[in-house]
FIPATOR-58960 format. One record per residue: x, y, z of N, C-alpha, C, CB in turn. Coordinates in steps of 0.05 Angstrom, whole numbers, plus 32768, in hexadecimal, padded with zeros to 4 digits. Atoms other than C-alpha are relative to their C-alpha. Glycine has a CB too. Layout:
REM residues N
XYZXYZXYZXYZ;...
This chain:
REM residues 435
80047FEA801380FB7F957F5F8000801B800F7FE57FFD7FF0;7FFE7FE67FF381097FDE7F6F7FE4800D8001801380137FF1;801A7FF37FFC80CC80037F8B8000801A7FF07FFA8006801E;80027FE9801280B880367F557FE9801280067FFF7FF87FE3;80197FF17FFB807980517F768006801E80067FF17FF58018;7FF97FE47FFA809D80907F8E800580107FE7801980018012;7FFC7FF2801980AE80A07F467FE7800D7FF6800B7FED7FEB;80197FF7800C806580A97F357FF3801780117FED7FEA7FFE;800D7FEC7FEF805480D87F708003801C7FF4800C7FFF801C;7FFE7FE6800C807281177F507FEF80037FE7801D80067FFA;80107FFF8018805081067F0E7FE38003800780047FE67FF0;801C7FFE7FF7800D80FC7F327FFA801D80097FFA7FEC8016;80047FE57FF68015813F7F567FFF80147FEA801580078014;80007FEE8017802581617F147FE57FFF7FF180177FF97FED;801A8003800E7FE681457EF47FEA800D80107FFA7FE27FFC;80147FF47FF07FBC815B7F2F8001801E7FFF80027FF7801D;7FFD7FE280007FD981A17F2F7FF7800D7FE7801D80078005;80087FF480197FC981AB7EE67FE27FFD7FFB800F7FF47FE9;801C800680047F8181917EEC7FEF801280127FF97FE38006;800E7FEE7FEE7F6481D07F0B7FEC80117FF180148012800E;80137FF0800E7F3781EC7ED47FE37FFA800A80017FFA7FE1;801B80047FF77EEF81F77EE97FF17FEC7FEF7FF1801B8001;800E8014800F7EC181BF7ED57FEA800C7FEE7FF37FEC8013;80157FF480107E8E81F07EB9800B80167FEE7FEA800C8013;7FF47FEC80117EBF82187E8F7FF180037FE6801D7FFA7FFB;800F7FFB80197E9D823A7E5380117FFB7FE87FF5801D8001;7FF2800280197EAE82307E0B800D801A7FF97FEC7FF77FE9;7FF17FE880087EE082617DEE7FEE80127FEF80197FFA7FF1;800E7FEC800F7EC182A17DD27FE17FFD800180097FFF7FE3;801D80017FFD7E7B82917DEB7FF5801B80067FF87FEC8017;800C7FE57FFD7E4F82CF7DE67FE37FFD8009800180107FE5;801B80007FF57E1182DB7E107FF7801D80017FFF7FF3801C;800C7FE57FFE7DE483187E0C7FE97FFF80137FF7800A7FE4;80167FFE7FEC7DB6832C7E457FF1801A7FFB800B7FFF801D;80117FE980027D7C835B7E3C7FEF8002801A7FED7FFF7FE7;80117FFD7FE97D5383787E757FF1801A7FFE80117FFF801B;800E7FE780007D2483B17E8580118017800C7FE67FFE8011;7FF17FEC7FF17D5583D47EB2801B7FF580097FF0800B8018;7FE680077FF67D9F83D27EC580088013801680157FFE7FEA;7FF37FEF7FEB7DBA83EC7F07801D7FF780017FF27FFC801D;7FE5800780067E0483EF7EFB80127FFA8018800D80167FF1;7FF080057FE87E1D83EC7F43800F8019800A80147FEA7FFB;7FF27FE77FF87E3B84327F447FEC80188000801780067FEE;80147FEB7FFD7DFA84597F4B7FF280077FE6800C8017800B;800C7FF9801A7DE684597F017FEA7FEC7FF9801580017FEA;8016801080097DA7843E7EE07FFE80027FE27FE58009800E;80038000801D7D9F84297E977FE67FF17FFA80187FF17FF3;801A800D80097D5A841A7E7880057FF17FE67FEA80167FFD;7FFF801280177D5183E37E44801D7FF97FFA7FF4800E7FE7;7FE4800580047D9983CC7E4D80057FE67FF0800E7FFE801B;7FF68018800C7DC083997E25801D7FFC800B800080027FE1;7FE580067FF77DFD83777E43800B7FE97FF080007FF8801F;7FF3801580117E2C834F7E1680177FF48010800A800C7FE5;7FEC800F7FF07E57831A7E37800F7FED7FEE7FF37FF18018;7FEF8013800F7E9182F67E1580107FF080148012800F7FEC;7FF480127FEC7EA882BA7E3E7FF8800A801C801F7FFF7FFD;80077FF87FE57EAB82D57E858000801E800580127FF38014;7FFE7FE37FFC7EB183207E787FEB800F7FF0801C80097FF6;80137FEE800E7E8283597E658010800E7FEA7FF480148015;7FF27FF480177E9583727E207FF180187FF580047FEC7FEA;800F7FE980087E5D83A47E147FE8800380137FF67FFE7FE2;80177FFB7FEF7E2783C57E3D7FF5801C7FFA80077FFE801F;800D7FE680057DF583FD7E317FE37FFC7FF9800F800F7FEA;801C800380087DAE840D7E1B7FFF7FF17FE57FF3801C7FFD;8003801180187D9383E07DE48005800F7FE67FE47FF38000;7FFD7FF080187D9584197DB2801E80047FF87FF4801B8004;7FE47FFB80067DE1841C7DB780117FE77FFE800C80128015;7FF1801980007DF583D37DBA7FF77FEE7FE97FFD7FF1801B;8006801380157DF983A57D7E80047FE3800A801280057FE7;7FFE801C7FF67DEA835C7D8F80117FF07FED7FE47FF48003;7FEE800F80117E2283307D747FF17FE87FF380187FF5800F;800C8016800F7E0D82FC7D4080077FE6800E800980007FE3;7FFC801A7FF37E0482B77D5F80008000801E80197FF57FF6;80007FFE7FE37E0182D07DA67FE77FF3800C8002801D800A;8017800A7FF17DD482AD7DD87FF38017800F80087FE98014;800E7FE97FF47DA082E07DEF7FEE7FF780177FEF800F7FEA;801180057FE97D8082DF7E347FF08019800580127FF8801A;80127FE97FFD7D44830D7E387FF38000801B7FEB80007FE9;800B7FFF7FE57D3583207E807FEB80168001801780068015;80167FEC80027CF583467E707FF38004801B7FEB7FF77FEB;800C7FFA7FE77CD8836A7EAB80127FFF80187FE97FEE8005;7FED80037FEA7D1883637ED3801580168001800E7FE57FFE;7FEA7FED7FFC7D4F838F7EEF80197FF080047FFA80128019;7FE6800E80007D9783797EE3801380118012800B7FFD7FE3;7FED7FF37FEE7DCE83897F16801A7FEF80017FF48003801C;7FE880107FFA7E1583747F287FFA7FEA8014801880128009;800380147FEB7E1C83357F518003800C801B80147FE97FFC;7FFF7FF57FE57E0F83447F9A80197FF5800F7FE67FFB8010;7FEA80097FEF7E46833E7FCF7FF98001801D801980127FFA;800580027FE47E4383298017801C7FFE800E7FEE7FE88008;7FE57FFE7FF47E81833E804080017FF3801B8008801C8001;7FFF800D7FE67E6F8316807E7FEE7FE780007FF880148017;800F801980007E5982CD8077800F7FEB80117FFC7FF67FE3;7FF580187FF37E63828C809C7FF47FE87FF37FF980008020;800C801580117E56825880677FFF7FE4800E800F7FFD7FE6;7FFE801A7FF37E69821E80957FED7FFD8017801D7FFB8009;801480027FEB7E2F822A80C37FE57FF97FF47FFE801B8010;801B800880097DE7821180BF7FED8003801780007FE37FF5;80147FFD7FEC7DA6821A80E47FFF7FE780127FE480047FF4;800180167FED7DA381F0812480177FEC7FFD7FE57FF27FFD;7FE8801280027DEA81D5811F80097FF7801C8016800F7FF2;7FF980097FE57DEB81C8816A80088016801380167FEC7FFE;7FF97FE97FEF7DFC820D8183801A7FFB80107FE980068013;7FE880037FEF7E2C820A81BE800A7FE380007FFA8009801C;7FF8801C7FFF7E2C81BE81B9800C7FF67FE67FE97FEF8007;7FF68008801A7E4381BD8170801C7FF580037FFF80177FED;7FE580097FFD7E8B81B6818780027FE4800B801080138012;8000801B7FF57E78817681AB7FF67FEB7FED7FF08000801A;800E801380117E5281578172800A7FFF7FE37FE380068000;7FFA7FFE801D7E70816D8130801E80007FFA7FF480197FF5;7FE58001800A7EB081688107800380147FE980087FE37FF7;7FFD7FEE80177ECE819380CF7FF07FF77FE8801D80027FF9;8010800A80167EA98166809F7FE4800C7FFF7FFE7FE18001;801A7FF380007E67818480B68002801B7FF47FF68002801D;7FFD7FE6800B7E8081C980A7800380017FE28018800E800C;7FFC8002801D7E9681B480617FE67FFA7FF280147FEB7FF9;801A8006800C7E51819780537FEE801880017FF37FE8800E;80107FE77FFD7E2E81D5806E800A80157FEC8002800B801D;7FF57FEC80127E5D820180457FF87FFB7FE3801E80018002;80088007801B7E4D81DB80057FE380077FFB80057FE27FFB;801D7FF980027E0281E380117FFC801E7FFF7FF07FF38018;80057FE37FFD7E06822C8025800D80107FE9800B800A801A;7FF47FF380177E34823F7FEB7FEC80017FE9801A7FF27FF7;8014800180157DFF822A7FBA7FE8801280067FF57FE37FFC;80167FEF7FF97DC7824D7FE08008801E7FFC7FF87FFB801E;7FF67FE480017DF1828D7FE3800280097FE3801A8003800E;7FFD7FF9801C7E01828D7F997FE480047FF3800F7FEA7FF1;801B7FFF800C7DB882807F867FF08018800A7FF17FE68004;800D7FE87FF67DA482BB7FB1800B80197FF380048002801F;7FF57FEA800F7DCD82E77F82801A800B800B7FEC80168000;7FE67FF77FF47E0C82EE7FAD80167FF07FF380007FFD801F;7FEB800E80107E4482DD7F7D801C8003800D8001800C7FE4;7FE77FFD7FF27E7B82F47FAD7FFA8002801E801080187FF6;80037FFE7FE37E8182EA7FF9801C8001800D7FEF7FE9800B;7FE880007FEF7EB582F7802F7FF97FF18019800A801D8006;800580107FE87EB882C38066800B800F8018800D7FE47FFE;7FF97FF17FE77EBC82DD80AE80087FED80167FE980128008;7FF780137FEB7EDB82A280D37FF67FE47FFA7FF78009801B;8007801C80067EDC825880C280147FED800C7FFD7FFC7FE1;7FEE80137FF47EFA822180EC800B7FEC7FEC7FF27FF18017;7FF48016800F7F2981EE80CE800480067FE27FF07FE78003;7FFC7FF8801C7F308216808D7FEC7FF47FED801C7FF97FF7;8016800B80107EEE81FA80757FF980147FE97FE77FFB8011;80077FED80157EE0823B804F801580007FE97FFE801C800B;7FEB800280157F238233802A7FFA7FE87FEE801C7FFD800D;80068018800F7F0F81ED80157FE780047FEE7FFB7FE88012;80187FFA80107ECA82047FFE800680137FE97FE9800B8011;7FF77FED80157EE9823F7FD8800E7FF27FEA80128015800C;7FF1800D80157F1982127FB47FEE7FED7FF080177FF0800D;80128012800F7EE281E07FA27FEE80107FED7FEE7FF18014;80107FEF80127EB882197F85801280097FE97FF68019800F;7FEE7FF680157EF482347F5E80067FEB7FEC8019800B800C;7FFB801680127F0081F07F407FE77FF77FF1800C7FE8800F;80198008800D7EB781EA7F2B7FF47FE7800B80057FFD7FE3;800A80197FF57EAB81AE7F587FE48004800D80137FF58015;801A7FFA7FF47E7081D07F7C7FF9801D7FF980027FFD801F;80087FE580067E46820E7F6E8003801280197FE380017FF7;7FFE7FEE7FEA7E53824B7F98800B801B7FF780137FF58016;7FF67FE680077E6882947F9A801F800180007FF680158014;7FE37FFB7FFD7EAF82B07F9580048004801E800980197FEF;7FFD80007FE37EC682A37FDD801B800C80077FFD7FE4800B;7FE87FF67FF37EF982CD800280027FF3801B800080208002;7FFF80117FE87F0E829D80388010800D8016800C7FE57FFA;7FF37FF47FE97F2382B1807E80107FEC80107FED800E8012;7FF680137FEC7F35827080A17FF68008801C801F80008000;800A7FFA7FE57F2C827380ED8005801D8008800C7FED8014;7FFC7FE57FF57F2182B7810D80137FFE80187FE5800C8009;7FEE7FFF7FEA7F5282CD81427FF2800D8018801A80117FF9;800E7FF67FE77F3682D5818980127FF980187FE47FF48002;7FF180057FE77F5282D881CF7FF27FEC80128004801A800F;800C80127FEC7F4782A782087FE9800E800E80167FF78014;80177FF57FF47F0282B282237FF180147FF08007800D801A;800C7FEC80117EF182DF81E97FE87FF67FF08014800A7FED;80198005800E7EB782E081B880027FE67FF07FFA80177FED;7FFD801880107ED382A6818E800A7FE88010801280047FE9;7FFA80177FEF7EE4827B81CA7FE67FF3800880118009801A;8018800E7FF67EB3824881E780008002801E7FFE7FE27FF6;7FFF7FFA7FE37EA38261822D7FE87FF4800F8001801F8004;801680097FEF7E77824C826780007FE380067FE780077FF2;7FFE801C7FFB7E8E8204826A80157FFA801580067FF07FE6;7FEC80087FED7EB881DE829C801C80047FF67FFC7FE38009;7FE47FFD80097F0281EF8299800E7FE57FFB8010800F8015;7FF4801A80057F0F81A482967FF87FF57FE57FF77FED8016;80078008801C7EEF81A08250801180117FED7FE180057FFB;7FEF7FF280137F1F81B182187FF080047FE6801A7FEF7FFB;80117FFB80177EEE81D081E6800E80137FED7FE5800B8009;7FF47FED80137F0681F181A67FF080197FFF80027FF37FE4;800E7FE880047EF4823881997FF280007FE5801380188002;800B7FFD801B7ECB8250815E8013800F7FEE7FE5800E8001;7FEA7FF5800F7F0C8270814880197FF7800C7FFE801F7FFF;7FE680067FF47F56826B8156800480118019801780037FEB;7FFC7FF17FE77F64827F819E801D800780037FF77FEF8019;7FE47FF57FFF7FA282AB81A28003801480178007800C7FE5;7FFA7FED7FEA7FC182D181DC801D800A7FFC7FFC7FF3801C;7FE67FF580027FFB830081D3800980047FE380157FEF800E;7FF77FF8801B801F831E8197800B7FE87FF0801580168002;7FF48017800F804682DF81847FEB7FED7FF680147FF28011;801580138009800882B381827FEF800D7FEA7FEE7FF88018;80107FF280157FE282E78159800F7FFE7FE67FFB801D8008;7FF180008019801A82EC812680017FE47FF4801D800A8006;7FFE801B800B802182A181217FE67FF77FF480087FEC8017;801A8009800C7FD7829681157FFA800F7FE67FE980068014;80037FF3801A7FD682CB80DF80107FF27FEB8009801E8002;7FEF800E8013800F82A780BE7FF47FE57FF9801C7FFC800B;800D801A80067FEB826480C57FE980037FED7FF77FF3801B;80177FFC80127FAC827F80A6800880057FE47FF08018800B;7FF77FFA801B7FD1829B806B800D7FE77FF3801580178000;7FF48019800A7FF9825A80647FEB7FED7FF680107FF38017;8015801380077FB9823280607FEA800C7FEE7FF47FF38018;80127FF780157F96825E802E7FED801780067FF07FEA7FF8;80127FEA7FFA7F7382998051800580187FEE80038008801D;7FFE7FE980117F6582D480248001801A80117FE880027FED;7FFF7FE97FEE7F5E830480607FFF7FF4801C7FE780137FFB;7FFF80087FE47F60830280AC7FE8800C800E801B8008800D;80157FF67FEF7F26830780DC80098000801D7FE67FEE7FFC;7FF97FFE7FE47F33831F81237FE780078010801680148005;80167FFA7FEE7F048326815F800A801580137FF67FE6800F;7FF67FEA7FF07F0E836A817F7FEF80078018800280187FEF;80117FFB7FE87ED3836D81AF7FEE7FE880057FEE801A7FFB;801480157FFA7E9F834281D07FEA7FFF7FEB7FF48004801C;8015800380147E62832B81AB7FE57FF9800D80077FEB7FED;801B80067FF87E18831B81AF7FFD7FE280097FEC80057FEA;8005801C7FFC7E1B82CF81AC80157FF280127FFF7FF27FE6;7FEC800C7FEF7E5782C481DA7FF98004801E801C800C7FFA;80067FFF7FE37E5482B6822580148011800F80007FE3800B;7FEF7FF37FED7E6F82E58259801080187FF680137FED800A;7FF27FE880097E85832182307FEC80157FF780147FFA7FE9;80117FEA80097E6683658223800780077FE3800480198012;7FFC7FFC801C7E5D837A81DB801680157FFA7FE780097FF3;7FEB7FEC80057E8D83B581E3801A7FFB800E7FF6801A8009;7FE780067FF17EC28393820E80177FFA7FED7FFB7FE88013;7FE9800680117F06839681EC800C7FE48006801680168002;7FF7801B7FFC7F25835181E2801D7FFB7FF67FEE7FEC7FF4;7FE4800180087F69835E81C2800E8019800A80027FFD7FE1;7FF07FE97FF97FA0838B81DB800880107FE780197FF88010;7FF77FF080177FB983C381AE80177FF27FF28009801C8009;7FE9800E800C7FF9839A81A47FF77FE87FEF80137FF78016;800B8017800F7FD1835D818E7FF380097FE67FED7FF08011;800D7FF580187FA78386815E801580097FEC7FEE80188008;7FEB7FF780127FE683A68141800E7FE97FF380148012800F;7FF28017800A8006836281397FEF7FF27FEA80067FEB8016;8012800C80147FC983468114800080107FE67FE47FFD800B;80017FEF80187FC4838180E4801B80017FF27FF6801C8007;7FE57FFD800C800F838880DA80097FE77FF2801480068015;7FF88019800D801B833F80CB7FEF7FFA7FE87FFF7FE88014;8011800480167FDF833A809E800880127FE87FE380068007;7FF77FED80157FF683788077801A7FF67FF48003801C800C;7FE6800A800B803C835B80707FFC7FE97FED80127FF88017;800680178011801D831D80517FEB80067FEB7FF77FE98012;80137FF880167FEF834480237FE37FFA800680087FF27FE7;801B80067FF97FAF8339804A7FF48018800F7FFE7FE68010;800E7FEC7FF07F7A836880667FF57FF280197FE9800D7FF0;800B800B7FE77F5B836080AC7FE4800B8003801280078018;801B7FF97FF87F11836180BD7FFD7FFC801E7FEA7FF07FF0;800180027FE27EFF836D81067FE37FFF800A800F8017800C;801980017FF07EC28356812D8003801480167FFA7FE3800B;7FFF7FEC7FEB7EB3839281587FE5800E8002801780157FFB;801B7FF47FFD7E7183AC81748001801C800A7FF07FEF8013;80027FE67FF37E8483E8819D80198007800F7FE880018013;7FED7FF87FEC7EB1841081CA801D80007FF97FFC7FF08017;7FE37FFF80027EFB840E81D6800B7FEC7FED800C7FFC801C;7FF5801580127F0683CD81B17FFB80077FE37FF37FE68006;80067FF8801B7EE483E78172801380167FF77FE3800A7FFD;7FEE7FEA80077F0C84288172801D7FF67FFD7FFE80168015;7FE5800B80017F4D8402817F80057FF17FE680067FEF8018;7FFE800F80197F4083D48144800380137FE87FE87FED7FFC;7FFF7FEC80167F3484108116801C800C7FFF7FEB80168003;7FE67FF37FFF7F748432812E80177FED7FF98005800B801C;7FEB801480077F9B83F1812480027FFC7FE17FFA7FE5800D;7FFF8002801D7F8983F480DA7FF17FEA7FF2801C7FFE7FF7;80108015800D7F5583BF80CD7FF1800C7FE87FEC7FF48014;800E7FF680187F3183C4808A7FE38004800580047FED7FE9;801C7FFD7FFB7EEC83BB80A67FF97FF8801D7FF07FEE7FED;800C80067FE67EC483BA80E77FE77FF07FFA7FFA801A8011;8018801180037E91838280EA7FED8004801780087FE27FFE;80167FFA7FEE7E4F8392810C8000801E800880027FEF801A;7FFF7FE37FF97E6383D6812A7FE7800A800E800580107FE7;801B7FFB7FF67E2283D581517FFD801B800E7FF87FEB8013;80027FE77FF07E3084108180801880127FFA80007FF9801E;7FEA7FEF80097E65843581587FFB801C800980047FFE7FE1;80047FE57FF67E6F84788179800C80157FEE800C8003801D;7FF77FEB80117E8184BC815D801E80007FFC7FF7801B800B;7FE3800180037ECB84B5816B80097FEB7FEC800D7FFB801B;7FF9801580127ECE847381477FF780077FE37FF37FE58009;80097FF7801B7EA5848F810D801480127FF37FE4800E8003;7FED7FED800B7ED684C88104801A7FF17FF8800680168015;7FE7800E80067F11849881077FFC7FEE7FE780097FEE8018;8005801080177EF1846980D47FFF80107FE67FE57FF18003;80007FEF80177EE484A280A4801C80087FF87FEE80198005;7FE47FF780057F2C84BA80AB80107FEA7FF3800D8009801A;7FEF801680097F498475809D7FF37FF17FE980057FED8016;800D800F80157F16845D806A7FF87FE4800880117FFE7FE7;8008801A7FF67F01842380967FE27FFA7FFA80047FFE801F;801C800780067EC283FF807F7FF17FF5801880007FEA7FEA;8012800B7FEB7E8783ED80AB7FEE7FEC7FF27FF08016800E;80118015800A7E6483AB809D7FEB7FFA801680117FE67FF9;80117FFF7FE97E2583B180C87FF07FE780067FED80157FFC;800D801A7FFB7E08836A80C27FE48004800C80117FEE8012;801A7FF77FF57DC1838480CB7FED7FE980047FF480157FEE;801580157FFF7D96834780BC80037FEE801980017FF07FE7;7FFE80137FEA7DB4831980F17FF9800C801B801D7FF58000;80057FF37FE67DB0834B812A7FE280078002801180198003;801C7FFB7FFF7D69835E81177FF07FE680067FF6800C7FE5;800F80197FFC7D548315811580067FF4801B80087FED7FEA;7FFB800A7FE47D76830381577FED800E8013801D80058008;80127FF17FEE7D4F833B81797FE37FF77FFD8003801E7FFA;801D800680067D0D832881577FF97FE380047FFA80097FE5;8007801D80027D1082DC814F80137FEE800F80007FF87FE3;7FEC80107FF37D4A82C6817A7FF67FEB8013801280128010;800B80147FED7D2182A481B07FF57FE87FF17FEB800D8012;800B8016800F7CFC827B817C80167FEE7FF37FEE800A7FEA;7FEB800F800D7D3E8267815C80137FF48014801080137FED;7FEF800D7FEC7D5D8251819D80188010800880087FE67FF7;7FEA7FEF7FF77D8C828C81A980008000801E7FFE801D7FF4;7FFF80017FE37DA4828781F17FF6801A800D801D7FFA8009;800C7FE97FF27D8482B582258014801680037FF57FF7801B;7FEC7FEB7FFC7DC682D98233800480117FE7801B7FF4800A;7FFC7FF2801A7DCD82EB81E97FE880117FFA80057FEC7FEA;80187FF080057D85830381E58001801A80117FE77FF08007;7FFE7FE97FEF7D928332821F801380157FF3800B7FF8801C;7FED7FEE800C7DCF834F81FC7FF4800D7FE780197FF27FF8;800B7FF680197DAB835681B97FEB801580047FF47FE97FEF;80167FED7FFA7D6E837981D6800B8019800D7FEB7FF38011;7FF67FE97FF27D9883A78201800C80157FED80157FF78014;7FF37FED80127DBC83C681C57FEF80067FE7801B7FF67FF8;800F7FFF80197D8583C081907FFA801C7FF77FE77FF08003;80097FE580087D6984078190801880127FFA7FEF800C8015;7FE97FEF80047DAC842A819880107FF77FE8801280008019;7FF1800A80187DCC83FD81627FF5800D7FE77FFD7FE27FFF;800B7FF480187D9C8418812E8007801E7FFE7FE17FFD8000;7FF97FE380007DAA84608142801D80047FF97FFA800C801C;7FE37FFC80047DF68458814280087FF87FE480107FF08014;7FF98009801B7DFA843281007FF680157FEC7FF37FE57FFA;800A7FEB80127DCF846780DE8012801980027FE280088006;7FEF7FE97FFC7DFB849D80FC801A7FFC7FF080068004801E;7FE88006800F7E38847B80DE7FFC80037FE2800B7FE48006;80067FFE801D7E178476809A7FFC801D7FF77FE67FF07FF9;80057FE480077E0084BE809A8019801180027FEA800B8012;7FE77FF17FFD7E4584D580AF80137FFA7FE9800E7FF8801A;7FEF800680177E6384B5807080147FEA8004800E80197FF8;7FEF80187FFD7E858477808C7FFB7FEE7FE87FFB7FF2801B;8003801380167E92844580547FF17FE7800A801B7FF87FF4;800E80187FF87E61840B805780037FEA7FEB7FE280068004;8001801780127E6283C580397FEA7FED800A801C7FF17FFF;801680127FF87E2C8390803A800B7FE7800C7FEF7FF97FE8;7FF980197FF37E338356806A7FE97FF68011801A80028011;8018800A7FF27DFE8329808880077FF1801A7FF17FEE7FEE;7FF980147FEB7E2582FD80BA7FF07FE77FFB7FFA800C801C;8012801780077E0082C5809580097FE7800F80017FFB7FE2;7FFE80197FF17DF9828A80C47FE47FF58000800C8004801D;801B800A7FFC7DBF825E80D57FF080007FE67FF180108016;8011800180187D85826780A4800280197FEF7FE37FFC8009;7FFD7FE880117D9E82A98087800D7FFA7FE580128015800F;7FF4800780197DC5828580517FEA7FFE7FEB800F7FE58002;8014800080157D9E829180117FEC801780037FF27FE67FFF;80127FE97FFB7D7982CC80308011801A80027FF07FFC8019;7FED7FEA7FFE7DB582FB802B7FF4801A7FF5801A7FFA7FF3;800B7FE8800D7D8E832B7FFE7FEE801080127FF27FF87FE8;80117FF07FEE7D6283408038800F8016800D7FF47FED8015;7FF07FEB7FF47D9C836A80517FFC801B7FF3801E7FF87FFE;80057FE7800E7D8D839E801C7FE98010800D7FFB7FFB7FE2;80177FF27FF47D4A83AE803B8007800D801B7FE87FEC8004;7FF87FF57FE67D6983B88080801280187FFC800E7FEB8010;7FF07FE980057D9B83E880627FEF80197FFB80137FFB7FE8;80127FE980057D628414804A7FF2800880197FEC7FF87FEA;80107FFB7FE97D39840D80898010800B80187FF17FE78009;7FF17FF97FE87D70841380BE801580167FFA800E7FE7800B;7FEC7FEC80067DA8843A809D7FF580197FF480157FF47FEE;800B7FE9800E7D7B84688075800C80027FE480068019800F;7FF58000801B7D9E845580337FE980007FEC80127FE87FFB;8013800380167D79845F7FF280037FE57FF4800480177FEB;7FFD801B800E7D6B841F7FCA801980007FEE7FE87FF97FF1;7FE97FFF80117DA084357F98801A7FFE8010800080197FEE;7FE880017FF07DD384417FCE80047FE5800D7FFF80168016;7FFE801B7FF47DC383FE7FEF800C7FED7FEC7FE57FF7800A;7FF6801280157DD083DB7FAD801E80057FFB7FF080037FE6;7FE47FF980037E1284007FA580117FF580178003801F7FFE;7FF2800B7FE97E2683EB7FEB80057FE27FFC7FF18006801A;7FFF801D80047E1783A27FDA800E7FF77FE77FE57FF58001;7FF2800780197E3E83A57F99801C800D80007FF080077FE7;7FE77FF380037E7483D87F8B800F8006801A7FFD801A7FF1;7FF27FFA7FE67E8283EE7FD3800C7FE8800C7FEC800D8013;7FF580197FF47E8A83A77FEB80177FF57FEF7FEA7FEB8002;7FEA800980117EB583977FAE801A801080067FF980047FE2;7FE97FEF7FF97EE383D17FC2800C7FF6801A7FF9801D8002;7FF6800B7FE77EE983B6800980107FE67FFB7FE97FFB8013;7FF3801A80057EFB83717FEE801880037FEC7FEC7FED7FF5;7FEA7FFB80127F2C83907FBC7FFC7FF37FE580197FF6800C;8006800D80197F0983727F7F7FF180127FED7FF17FE68004;80107FEE80107EEA83B07F61800A80047FE37FFF801B800D;7FF77FFF801C7F1683AC7F227FF27FEC7FEF801E7FFB7FFF;800D8015800F7EF1836D7F0F7FE27FFD8006800E7FE68005;801B80057FF77EAF836F7F347FF48019800C7FFF7FE98015;800D7FEA7FF27E7C839D7F547FEF80127FEF8013800F800E;80107FF080127E6183C17F177FFC7FF17FE6800D801B7FFB;8004800C801A7E4583AE7ED3800C80137FEC7FE17FFC7FFA;7FF27FF080147E7783CB7EA280147FEF7FF0800F8018800E;7FEF800F80127EA383B67E69801B7FF9800D800580117FE6;7FE7800A7FF67EDF838C7E7D7FFD7FF1801A801380178004;8003800D7FE67EC383747EBF7FF47FE47FFC7FEE80108012;800B801B80007EAF832C7ED07FE280027FFF800A7FF08018;801D800080047E68831B7EBD7FF37FF180177FF87FF27FE6;801080097FE97E4B83117F037FE78012800180118001801B;80187FF080047E0383277EFB7FE87FF2800F7FF980037FE3;8019800A7FF47DC083207F1F7FE980107FF580018001801F;80187FF180097D7983337F0C7FE87FF880127FFA7FFA7FE3;801980047FF17D37833A7F317FE8800B7FF08001800E801C;80187FF6800C7CF083447F197FF8801B800D7FE87FEC8001;80097FE77FF67CDA838C7F208017801480037FF37FFD801B;7FEC7FEB7FFD7D0083CA7F3680078004801D7FF4801B7FF5;7FF87FFE7FE47D2783C87F778003801C800A801B7FF28004;7FFF7FE47FF87D2C84147F777FE58008800B800880127FE9;801B7FFB7FF67CE184137F857FF97FEE80187FEC7FFD7FEB;800580147FEB7CE183D57FB280197FF080057FE87FED7FF8;7FE6800C7FFA7D2483C27FD07FFD7FE38009800E80108015;8004801B7FF57D0683827FEE80027FEA7FEB7FE57FFE800D;7FFF801580147D05835F7FAB801C7FF57FFC7FF5800B7FE6;7FE5800A80037D5183577FAF80047FE68010801480158009;7FFF80197FF27D43831D7FDD7FF57FE97FEF7FF08002801B;800C801480117D2382F87FA3800C80027FE47FE080037FFF;7FF17FFE80197D5582F07F6B7FF67FEB7FEC801E7FFD8005;800A801380157D3E82D07F2980167FF87FED7FEA800D7FF0;7FEB800680137D7F82D17F01801B8005800D7FFE80117FE6;7FE57FFD7FF67DC782C67F1580147FF67FEB80047FF0801B;7FEA800880127E0582C47EE9801A8006800F800080107FE5;7FE57FFD7FF37E4C82BA7F0480157FFA7FEB80037FED8018;7FEA800480147E8782C47ED57FF67FF77FE680137FEC800A;800B8006801A7E5B82C07E987FF07FE67FFE80157FFE7FEC;800F801980007E3A827E7EAD7FE68004800F80117FE9800E;801A7FFE7FF37DF0827E7EBD7FFD7FEA80157FE97FFE7FEB;800380147FEA7DE5825C7F007FE37FFF800A801380068017;801C80007FF87D9C826F7F0A7FF080107FEC7FFC800C801D;80117FF280137D6582827ED97FE47FF68004800A7FFD7FE3;801C80087FFC7D1C82807EEE7FF080077FE77FF4800E8019;80117FFB80167CE7827B7EB97FEE801880057FEE7FE77FF9;
């Protein structure tokens, strides 16, 4: 008998390709009304006694209760005593990491399956913390792509994920694994590339396998062995190749850069954002303002390494680096903020920061000198603009996706309460509602 199994393969693939609707899809024309004491819209405005009307996944009316008619048959959620805001955004996460994952020895003990499990756990924590959108900042084996796709299909709960795939780093650089015998073939924490051709090829690979943007490593870092935080790690030609190829393929580039020549070179190459920017100098500040380059300061992780790193097992060499730049870092980041550099919220969420992302708002007020309202705008609309999603997200207004969070009390009086979210809605679906 003729083997007919091959006949069914295309049919099977067709069935799989059409079965992509989210498992938690809402009923057509479902209407939800949310009431609260206060609404912070995300663009610096405040509305008292607000009513937000949501039809399916979009906001269809918003305003003070005196001006909004509640549709007949709508489900009403009364968030009495709470402040409603747009869903928060974190532009620098590492969902595939977890506290005490083995540190430098993780590469010897773990597989991509570990990262996928960690990513699934952390996606849920992040969403329930009120962060409905995140941008990944480097993920081996395209784990973040897999987690993103699982979230989009409704298989697991999580935020809207902008996946990066592996970051691009040079041999011996911040994303390489250094300090071991040269006879051990250890993988980097990113893709190790040297020269223009390798950079271009890796950008193409990342896009091929689903990356929404490209992450490059332009300077040394805190947690890497044998490099200074301001040491440049890519040549101008390599930087230009990364940004040029990404742009050609419709992707932006985010650059890990703490200081000095490497930071300035990344800005001049045309990256969309500088990650960390710890010792950003006046020349780089001026260049960032001219080009509209965002700064994502990742305040919480660097504060906690300095304060709690030894208890958490941060290596001694990293503690030395962190403490050496701590005071000047606060001065330089505030200088950049006061000079008018564009800022976006990013935590560098790793370890036990997943689910505590909202603590970043307090550091923005304390370190940058931002007002609570400005800090909220940075963590919503400003970050949405960096990610290129501000047409659909970042503010609470008619026509936008219904990504909403609420906290008890008034964050304009106490910014710390943003770390304790009581209500989360993503795309019109309630994912968290505390009694």
